C-alpha positions in Angstrom: 13.4 -0.7 -7.0 15.5 -2.6 -4.5 16.8 0.7 -3.1 13.2 1.9 -2.5 12.2 -1.3 -0.8 15.2 -1.3 1.5 14.6 2.4 2.4 10.9 1.7 3.2 11.9 -1.2 5.4 14.6 0.8 7.2 12.2 3.7 7.8 9.6 1.5 9.5 9.3 3.2 12.9 8.4 0.2 15.0 8.4 -3.6 14.9 4.7 -3.5 14.4 4.9 -1.4 11.3 7.8 -3.5 9.9 5.8 -6.7 10.5 2.6 -5.2 9.0 4.5 -4.0 5.9 6.4 -7.2 5.2 3.5 -9.5 6.0 1.3 -7.6 3.6 3.9 -7.7 1.0 4.4 -11.4 1.4 0.6 -12.1 1.3 0.3 -9.9 -1.8 3.1 -11.9 -3.5 1.6 -15.2 -2.6 -1.8 -14.3 -4.0 -0.3 -12.7 -7.1 2.0 -15.6 -7.8 -0.9 -18.1 -7.4 -3.2 -16.2 -9.7 -0.9 -14.5 -12.2 2.5 -16.2 -12.0 5.4 -14.6 -13.8 9.2 -15.1 -13.8 9.9 -11.6 -12.3 7.6 -12.0 -9.3 9.9 -14.8 -8.0 13.1 -12.7 -7.6 14.3 -11.7 -4.2 12.7 -8.2 -4.4 9.0 -9.0 -3.9 6.6 -6.2 -4.7 3.6 -5.3 -6.7 5.8 -3.2 -9.0 7.9 -6.3 -9.9 4.7 -8.3 -10.5 3.4 -5.6 -12.8 6.7 -5.4 -14.7 6.6 -9.2 -15.0 3.4 -8.8 -17.0 4.5 -5.8 -19.0 2.1 -3.4 -17.2 3.5 0.1 -17.6 4.5 1.9 -14.3 2.0 4.7 -14.9 -0.9 2.3 -15.1 0.4 0.1 -12.3 0.8 3.0 -9.9 -2.6 4.5 -10.7 -4.2 1.1 -10.1 -2.3 0.6 -6.8 -3.3 4.1 -5.5 -7.0 3.5 -6.6 -7.0 0.2 -4.8 -5.5 1.7 -1.7 -8.1 4.4 -1.6 -10.8 1.8 -2.2 -9.6 -0.3 0.7 -9.7 2.6 3.1 -13.1 3.6 1.9 -14.3 0.0 2.3 -13.1 0.0 5.9 -15.0 3.3 6.4 -18.1 1.8 5.0 -17.9 -1.0 7.6 -16.6 0.9 10.6 -18.1 4.4 10.5 -20.7 3.3 9.1 -20.4 5.3 6.0 -22.9 3.4 3.8 -22.4 1.9 0.3 -23.7 4.9 -1.6 -21.7 7.4 0.3 -18.7 5.2 0.0 -19.1 5.3 -3.8 -19.4 9.0 -3.7 -16.1 9.3 -1.8 -14.5 7.0 -4.3 -15.7 9.2 -7.2 -14.6 12.4 -5.3 -11.1 11.0 -4.8 -10.5 10.0 -8.5 -8.8 13.3 -9.4 -6.9 13.3 -6.1 -5.6 9.8 -6.8 -4.7 10.7 -10.4 -2.7 13.8 -9.2 -1.0 11.7 -6.5 0.1 9.2 -9.1 1.4 12.0 -11.4 3.4 13.6 -8.5 4.8 10.2 -7.5 6.0 9.5 -11.0 7.9 12.7 -11.0 9.4 12.2 -7.5 12.8 10.8 -6.5 13.7 8.9 -3.4 15.1 12.1 -2.0 11.6 13.5 -2.2 10.2 10.8 0.1 9.4 11.6 3.7 6.6 12.0 6.1 5.6 13.7 9.3 3.3 11.2 10.9 4.6 11.1 14.4 1.2 10.4 16.0 0.6 7.4 13.6 4.1 6.1 14.4 3.5 6.3 18.1 0.1 4.6 17.6 1.8 1.7 15.9 4.2 1.4 18.8 1.3 1.3 21.2 -0.6 -1.1 19.0 2.2 -3.7 19.4 1.2 -4.3 23.0 -2.6 -4.4 22.6 -4.4 -7.7 23.1 -7.1 -7.1 20.4 -6.1 -5.7 17.1 -8.1 -4.7 14.1 -7.0 -5.8 10.6 -4.4 -8.3 11.8 -4.2 -11.6 10.0 
């Protein structure tokens, strides 16, 4: 777990992405620790996986729940920004259920050597985002 967290931090392509990732992790830990405290969630490696393990939630269930929540957050943003609408947002959520389940299945079978991406435009966008005055979704 520590190795994966360190690799993720090292691969952050910009200061903005690193800050976003670590700030979200810290916020998640603070909320989780306040609502569902457990001994494991206070160790130096702070992640949702550690909090799940601290409550004996199996990795398979934790990962599926995380991916579903991630998809739901993106869809929620789409409902507000596109505007997509509540009903269509729920249709997208339902449509993505098998996609999320397959992604979880593949992730469980993957190793750190399988990790990678090719999101150069997104990386460049985060670098540009660092210098913008107004930013969306920044706490």
